[in-house]
Every structure is written in structure tokens, then in C-alpha cells.
N, C-alpha and C positions, 0 to 999 in steps of 0.2 A: 451584593457581592460578598462572598465569604472571605474571612481574613486570610485563608490559605492562598487565595488568588490575588491578593493585593500585591502590587510591585514591592520588591524589597531591595535594599542595598546593604551588602555585607551582613545579611541575615536580619536586618532591621527593617520595619515598615518604611517605605520611601518618605512619608511625611516626617517621621521622627528623624530620619537620616538627614533630610534637608535642614531641619531645625538644629540638630546637633552639629552639623558641619559649619553653619553660619555662626552659631554661638561660639564654636571652637575658634573661628576666625577672630572674634572679638577678644577672646582670652589670649590668643596668640599675640595680638597687638598689645594687650595689657602687659604681657610678660616682657615685651620690648621696653615699655615704659619703666618697668621695674628694673630692667638691666641698666638703663640710663641712670636711674636713681642710685644704683650701686656706685657709679662714678662720682655722683654728688657726695655720697657718704664718705667715699675714700678721699675726696678733695678736702673734707673737713676732718680727716683722720678718725672717723667714727667707725672703727673696725667691726664692732658688734652689730651696728646698724647696717653696715654693708653686707655682713653675713645674713642678716634678716632679709634684705632685699634679694640677695642671691638665692637664698632658699625659697622664698616666695615666688621669685621669677621661675625657678626650676620646676616647682610644683605646677604653677599656672601654665607654663609652656608644655609640660608633659600632657596635661589634660587638653589644652587647646590644640596643640599640633596633632595629638592622638586622634581627636574627633575630626579635625580638618582632613587628615590623611585617610582615616578609615572610611570616611563618607565623601570622598572627593567626587565620586560619580553620582551623587544625589542630584535629583532634578532641581531646577531653579525654583525659588520661592514664589508662591502666589500671595495674594493679599492676606489670606487667613494665616499663611506661614509667617508673613512679614510682621504681623502684629504679635504673634507668639514669640518670634525671634527678638523683636524689640523689647517686649516685657521680660522674657526669660534672659535675654542678653544683658539688660540693665541689672537684673537681679544677680546673675552669676558674676558679672563684672564687679558688683559691690561685694559679693561674698569673697571672691579671690582677692579683691583690693583690700580687704581687711587683714590679709595675712601679714603684710609688712608691719602693721600696728601690733598685731598679736605676737609675732616672732620677736620684734624689737623689745617689747615689754618683757619677754621671758629670757632673751639672750643677754640683755644688759645686766651686769652685776649691780647690786644696789649702790656701791660706792661710785661706780662710773655714771649711773643714772643721776645721782645726786650732784655730780660735777657739772651738769647742764643747768642747774639752778643759777640764775644771775647773781652776782655778788651784791649783797645788801638787800636781797629780796626778803620779804616778811614770811616766807614759807621755806621749808627745808627739803621737800621731796619733789621730784620731777613728776609732771602730770602723765608721763609715759606709763606710769604704773597702773593707771586706770584701764589701759588697753589689755591688761591680763585677763580681764573679763571679756570673753568672746562677743557678748552682746554689745559692749561698749565699742569694741573694735569694728564690728559690723555697722553700728550706728554711725561712727565717724566716716567709714568708707561710703555708706549710702548717702550721707549728708554731703560728702565731697563730690561724688559722681553725679548726684542730682542737682548740684549747685545750691543746696539748701543753706549750709553754713552754720547750722546748729552744731554744737560741739560738746564732747565729753572731756576735752582738755581744759581744765579750769585755768591753768596758767600756761599759755602757749609759748612764752619765752623759755620755759624750762624743758621744752621738747628738743630732742636732737635735731640738728639742722637738716639731716636727711629726711626725718619725719615731717618737719615743717615744709620741706620741698614737696614731698609726696602729697600732702594735703593741698597745696597750691596747684600742683600739676594736675591732679585728678579733677579739680574744679575747672581749671583752664581747658582741659580736653573735654570734660563733660559739658561745659557751657555750650560749645558748638555741637556736641553730640558724638558719643563714641561710635555710633553706627555711621554717622556721616564721615568720620575719620577713617573708619575701616573701608567704607565704600570708595573713598578717594584714593586709598593706597592698594587695597587687596582685590577689589571687585574687578571682574572682567566686563568689557563692554557688552551690553545686551544681556547681562546675567541676572536680571531682576533687581538691579540696583535701585531703581526708582521705587519699587515696592518697599524695600527697606527704608528708603528716605521718607516716603509718605507715612509709613507706619509709625515713625517717630514724630508725628504731628507736624510735618513740614510739607508744604505744597508747592510754593513758588520756585521756579527754576530760573537762574540767571542766564544760562546757556541751554541750547537744545539737549546737550549731553549732560546727564546728571553727574557723571564723574568730573567733567570740566567745571560744573557748577560748584561742587563741594570743594574742589581744589582752589577755585577763585575765592570762595568764602574763607578758606584757611589762609590764603595770601593776605587778604584784607585784615583778618584777625591777628596774624603775626605782625604785620606792619603797625597796626594800632597798638599792639602790646609794646613794641620797641619804643614808640613815641611816648607812651604812657610811663614806661619805666624811667625814661630820661627826665620827663617833666616832674614826676613824683620825687626823683632823687634830688633835684634842685630845690623843690618845696620843702623836703625833709631837712636838707642841710641849712635852709634859711630859717627854720623854726628853732625855737629855744631848745626844745628837746633834742632835735636832730643835730644841732651844732655841737653837742657834747658827745656824739657818737663817732667812733672810728669810721673812716670812709667806707670800708667794706661792709660794716653793719648797716649803715644808711643805704648803701646800694642793695643789700640783701632785703631790707624792708621794702624798698621801692619795687624791687623785682616781684616779691610775693604779693604785695598789695595791688600792683598793676595787673598781675595775672588774675587775682580773685575779684578785683573791681571790674575789669573789662568783661569778665565772664559772668558777672553779676552773681558770684558765688558767696563772697563775704567772709571766708576764712581769714584770720589775721595771725600775725606772728608777734603781736604785742598784747600785753594785758589790757583788758577793757576796750579792745578793738581800737577804733580811731580816736576814742576819748583819751587815750594815752598821750597823744600829741598836744591836745588842747590848743590846736592851731587853726584859726580861721583860714589861713592860706592853704594848708593841706586839705581841709574840708572843701574849700573852693575849687582846688585842682581836681579832687575826686568827683565833683558833681558832673562835669562833662564826660569823664571816663565812664561813670555809671550810666549816664544817658546814652552814650554810644552803644553800650551793650543791650539797651532796650529798644533799639531801632532795628527794623528788619534788614537783613543783609542785602536783599535786592536794592533797597534804597541807598545803602552805602555804595553799592556798585555803581548806580546811576550818578550819584554825586561825584564820585572819584573819576568816573569815565568822562563825564561831560564838564566837570569842574563848575557845576551849577548848584548852589545851595537851594535854589527854588524847588528842587525835587523833594526836599524835606517837607515843604508845605503843600506840595501837590499830592503826596501820599496821605490817604485817609487816616491810617493808624498813627503816623508820625504827627500829623496835625492835631489829632485828639490827645496824643501823648503830651504835647506841649500845653494844650488846654488843661489837661489833668494836672500837670505840674503847677500851673498858675492858680487854678481854682483850689486845688488841694492845699497848697501852701497857705493861701489866704485864710481858708477855713481853719487849718490847724493852728496857725498863728493866733487867730481870734480865740480859739478854744484854750490854748496854752497860756496866753496872756490873761485870760479870764480866770485861770486857775492858779495864779501867783498868790501865795499867802501874804497877808499884810504885815506879818510879824517879823519875819527874818530876811525878806528880800531875796531869798534863794529860790530858784525855780524848781520845785519838787512836785508840783501837781496837786496841791491841796486846794479844793474848790473855794474860792473867795474872790468876788468881783472887786476890782480896785478902781474902775472907772478910767477916764482918759489919762489920768496921771500915771497909770501903769506904763504907758508908752514912753515915758521920760526916764525911767530908772534902769539900772544895770540888769535887773532881773528880767525886764521886758526885752532888753537886747539879747540876753541869753535865750529867752523863749523864742525870739525871732530866728536866731541862728540855728538853734536845735530843731525848730520846726521845719526850716528849709531843708536841712541836711537829712533829717529822718524821713520826711515825706518822699524825697527823691530816692533815698535808699530803699524805701518800702515799695514805691510804685515801679521802680526798675527791678525789684526783687533781688537787690544786692545783699542787704543785710548788714552793711557796716553800721556800727553803732557809736554815736558821739554823745549820747545823753542817757541818764538812768531811766529808761522807759518804764521800768517796774515801779517807779515812784510817781509816775504821771497819774493824773485823774483818769477815771474810767472813760470819759468822753474822748480824751486824746488817744487812748488805746484803741477804742472802737473806730475812730476815724482812720488811724493807721492800718487797722485790720482791713478796712475797706480797700485801701490801696493794695495791700498784699493779695487780696482776693482777686482783684481785677488784673493787676500786672501790666506789663508793657505790650509790645507788638508781637503778633505771631510771626515766626520766621526770624526771631532774634534769640538771645540766650536766656530769656526770662521764663518764669513760671506763671502761675495764676491762670485765670480763665482766659485772658488775653483781650485786648481792646477790640479786636474785630468781632469777637463773639458778643461782647457787651453792646457794641454798636448795632450789630445785626438783630439782636433781640429787641432793642429799643425801636429800631425802624420797623421790625416785624409787628410789634404791638400796635404802633401807629398805623401801619398798613392794614392790619386786620380791623382796626377800629374804623378806618375810613371806608372800608368796603361795606359796612353796615348801611351807609347812606347812598350807595350806588345801586343802579338796577342790576338784577341778577345776570343779565346778558352783557353787562359792561366788560370791556377788555381792560384789565387792570395790570399795569406793569410798574416797575420801580427801577430807578437808576441808583446803583450803589457802588462806590469805589471805582467809577468809570465803566461799570458793566450794566447793561440793560437787561433786567431779569423779568421774565414773564411770570404768570401766576404760579405755575408748577415749580419753576426754578426758585422763586421767592419762598414758597412753602417748604421746599426741601432745605434751603439755606437756613430758614428760621427754625425748622424742626431740629436740624442737626445741632445748631448753636444752643437751642433751648435744652435739648436732651443732655448734652455734655455739662452745661452750666447747672442744671437742676441736680444731676447726679453729684457734681462737685459740691454743691451747697448741702445736699443731704448728708454726704459723708462728713463735711465740715461740722455741721450742727451735731450729728451723732457723736463724733469724736470729741467735740468740746464738752458735751454733756457727760461723757465718760471721764474725760480728763479732770473736770472740776471735782469729781468724786475720788480721784486717785491722787491729786496733787495735795501738797501740804495745806493745812487749814487757813493760812494767811492769804492764799490766792483766791481771788474772786472769779466769777464766771467771765468777766471781761478779760482777766488774765488768761483763762483757759482758752477762750475764743481766739485771743491774740496769738497764743502759742501754737494752736492748731493751724490757724491761717498762715503763720510763718512757716510751719513744716510743710503743709500741703501746697502752699504757694511757692515753695523752694526759695525762701527768703533768708531766714537766719536771725532775724531780730528776736530778742527774748526778754520776757519780764522776770526771768529768774527760775522758771519751772524746770527748764532743761538742764541737766547736769548729771554727774555720776551717781548722785544720791537719789535720783528720781525713781518712782515706782517702775519696776521692770515691765509691767504690763503696759504702762504708758509709753515706755521707751520702745517696746515692740510695736505698739500702735503707730508711733511716729515713723517707724520704718515703713509701714504700709502707706501712711500719709505722704511721705516724701516720694515713694516709688510711684504711686498713682498720680501724684501731682506732676511729676516729670513727664509722664507718658499720657496725661490727660484722660485717664480712666479706661477708655474703651479697650486699648490693647491689654490692659491688666484683666479686664472682665473676660476677654476672649481667651487669655492665658488660663484663667481660673476655670472657665468652662471646658477647655481642652484637657485640663488635668482631671476633672471630674468625669467627663463624658467621652473624652477622646476626640480625635479629629474625624470628621466625616470622610468617607472614601472619596 
């Protein structure tokens, strides 16, 4: 069919009109979030920051509403549209989400920016200045929306409260999925909502209606957030660090860390992330919060509906998540205890085996505590940091990298390859091997996660999981090889692999490579890693193909 005969909407090809309309819907919703953030900035009397949000919201609303209105009559999306909308939507959401960072950095006079630096801090300038660089602002936005948690803000307490809120808000919304949020509020019944939902790598529905499903997900998520804020507030006030804080500041930290912990995002409002508190109580409270974010929402729904914890152990992914917690913690503890130096008793990761006596000293206790928290933070893809991982031995870094690569359950807020894919590949390999010893005419089937799969279904499941995982690993290895040549000379390949796994797994743990002084090519590469990691590669490849070759008629 010639291009002149293709259907058009407002003079645009119908395919492009559909994509532009639905991406416009995402930007419209983002402008609403910016408007809400204006109120937060005003509440803290941050006039310049409020102006930054107001300006950013106006620009975003003009583009979003303009596209949504101009192409209102565009046809409903099909799967090829859904994937492009997902990839393009996340990209444009990150681009426009960077505007509050950029505008705040330029609108704030230097003396006002300096006033946000906490009293007694050993630095004089606010980290908001780094966002004058558009690449840094885009990095922060992409990291937030994808739930990655890597940051260009060296000292988070020196950021204006409105910017701190925006960082937490975009992780909280992005954890469940901006497309899911848009579907729940803006989509019309029967409008192709499930296409958008599936294109964001989500399959299971709690209710027959996809709109009802995502609204239920948000109800659960909001309820968990409220409970998490309350529990964290009490824990912070009971800690030595938190007991010295004003009530409002303790509440502010509890709110932000609950939002970014439950969404497995990992942005913090304190220096050195959770290490600032040096509190086993706070770390212990955060463990179940992070774990909740790594469990699939359909499982949460069943547990809450039936009030039966047994559903946790009936679900394949949740069961293996708990197994991963136990096994990974044991292995990491062994590695880190084996890496305690004999000379200073401080756990820094210098390889030297101490024998059984290591389990009796304070350094071993620190290694145990740090290993538990960092493993769960990595496997849940949260990225809260309680230990100087950059000083760990290479073995510890590689073990944690494995956790970030796998991630938690599909259908949750996490990144990584996902447990279900890792399980499907392992079962598929065993299944393929067992077929060698069977007659050619044998009927071969397999039961997986309560489903009985015949040969064709198993081959399809196995191939899909293998393709995504192999592509994921190829990009991981290629990016880490590039990064080790772009990073400062003191960083090893273990550091580079760790950092890329953190970016692509949407985790946020860091060995120290990521920061405003990093190579701009490495920073741009991380933007790609975070983007494809959030969407699990295929939608991004479809998006790239459509940019190069266009959409088929």
C-alpha cells in the first residue's frame, strides 16, 4: 500500500498518531505530578523550586495535552504500538522529568542554594548545582523513573526538599509503572489497555478487567506505603541518629525512605544512604519493606484477600525468592567473613582467611549484618546501601552482582532478569537434556508453576526466557567491558561489572564509579542500561527498529 493511502489522523499516519496520543497521556499525568510537587515546594517555602516545578509542569502539560488532544481520534494500540509506546513513553517521561532538576539548578541563586547545606556539613555547596548539566539532570530522572537509584547528587541532604520529594515520587510511581498508573486513571474500558499493560513486561491480571487490576495494585501499594512510613518513623526515632532529629525531619526521612524502599528504587535523603543511621533496627525494619516490593502483586492480593500467608509459599517465584534470600545470605557471609583482614579488625574486604575465630569478633558481626542487608537490597533491586561495597573484595562484589542480575519476581516492582525466567531456563535445560534419553515418539510434558505444558508450549516458554536473558547478558558484558576502559584506573573489572549490573538491573548500589565526575560516555551508556533494564530489552529493540525502518502498514 502506498503511503498516500495509509489512514491518517490530523494529517499524521495513524500509527504515529496512536503512539503520540498515548505518550501524550503519560506526559499529561507527569505534569499533574509536577503540579502536586509545586505544593510541596511551597509548603517548605522554596519559592524558586516551586517556580521550577510550575514551569516544568507547564511545558510538559503543553506537549502532553497537545498530543492527546490533537490525536484523540487515533485508533487503539496493537501490540507493536504498545511496545513502542512503552519504550518511547518511558524515554519521554524521563526527558520531561529532568526539567524540574534542570530548572531548579538554574533558578536558584547561589546563596539560596547554599542555604540548603545542613549546618556543620563538611561541604559548602548544594548538590543541586550538578543538575545544571542537562545530562546529569536526565540521568537523575531516568534513574528515578526506572527505579534504579544511581544518583548524580553527591550529598542528598543539601538538595531542596521539593527536589528530594520529586526524586522519591518518581521512584514511587515508576516502581508500579507509569503506564499502569495511566491505564488506571485515563484509559477507557476496552481501549487497548491490556496491550499497554503487557508491553511493560506485565502479564498476570488480578481481575478480568485490566483497569480494575491496576487500581487494585495501587490500593495495595498505597496501603503498604502508609504502614511502612509509620514503622520507619518509629524506628528512626528510636535510633541514636534519629533521636536527635526534629519530629518533622524524622517523618520526612521516613516518608521518603518508605516510598523508595517499597518501590525498590533506593533513592535516599541522607548522606551515605542507610549507612548514615548505623542502626541495626532501621536496617531490620527495611528488610521486610524491600522484600514486599519484590513479591508479585497478585500474590499480595491473594494473601490480603484470604488472609492466608500460605499463598506466599504456594507461589513459585515467592518460594524461590525466599530460597534466594537464605542461600545468598549464607554464601555472602562466608565470602565476607573470609575477607576480613587480620590486622585492623575492620570489615573492608581485604582477602585474608581468619579461620573459625573470625566468627567471634566484632568484624565478623559487621560482616554478617552488612551481608544480610546488602544481599536483600540487591536481590530485591532496591539499592539501599549500608556498607562501603567499593572496599569489598572482588568475590563479594561478584556475588552481589549475581543477585542484581537475577532480581525478584516478575509482576513486582523489581528489575533484573526475574526469578521466573531463571527458573524457566533451568527447567528448560533439564527438560531438553532428559529428552535425549526418551524415544522420538514419546509424549513429553512438564508441570511448571501449576501449569501443565506440552512440548510446543515448553519450547516457546524456554525460548522466550532464553532470548531475553541472553540479550540481557550480552548487553551487560559489552557495557562492563566498555566501562572498565572509561572508569578511573583504580576501578577493576569487578567494579565495572557490578556498576553495570546495578544500572541495568535497576538497583542503585555503587562501588563509586557513578557520580558527576564520571565519563560522559559512560553516563550516557548507563541511561541506555537503565532504560532497557526497566523494559526488559524487547520493547526498546522494537522502538529502535521503528525509528530506523518505520512501522509496517
